[in-house]
Steps between C-alpha positions, in 0.01 A plus 500: 500500500203283592377292205158335511494166316194359326486150349208433266384272225426657163125499568554674833681792336288806437511667161700781662748251650550329164546830319758611758689170471506511120606864506800426726598191300486700176686796652796278589502204261389677181601866537800499737652179361404597145359154433197441286339173610159347565450558873142368499588132460190333651691400815365787711159334526662184645733680740504672835604866513714642778481878522698727728321828568645811657214729588287457184784440255610162363873484577576130453340204325547134408289245322507164678421210271393149608689189402450371147434832325840659430709217645448171681574700815314802635637825360543867585498740209441858389713609796490878503557794730393851416791712374406770754547255789821319409808471722286469813529120545157441345628238256625279781177542696295434187684177421500376860123548524455346151704192593304452821166542320595261216626225732196526727227559241607214275638272774815450299869445568650691208456812292640562152547841345615641169743768615658779303872421504599833653298406811674164556691621808181639655309173456799294621496710820144371555603135458427443131752302294550512125329204331538575128731649245447860398224562246336801338143586592358800319856603412614503866751243638336271758578186698275263688561486873369259761435539872451188711339519843 
């Protein structure tokens, strides 16, 4: 499966791109995970958006946030793969491209994430280490994790 990656600022996203991103984020984070939360948190406008497209369908996405907005470090968030395209290794590809883009775009040496606890093993496999105790975010157990270059 050949995924085409795009990496854009908020102002570079078309209205159709933004709609597609929000639709996928809502499909997974609100509907699938049954979690009512405020997705539009005013960080999108300050972030870069990595989209993985297969043909004309958004299959993977992350929001890459500069230092000083969510954490002192740069951050990767809203990590999502389309339910129709799971179990194809997309999550690993998505995170590897996201890590590369964050380190290069923000010329930084570390990335911090707020990870859902059930994904701890996945993020550890990418080099992240746990950097906080467990906490609840929108009713879902999370931990902070840190990756150093």
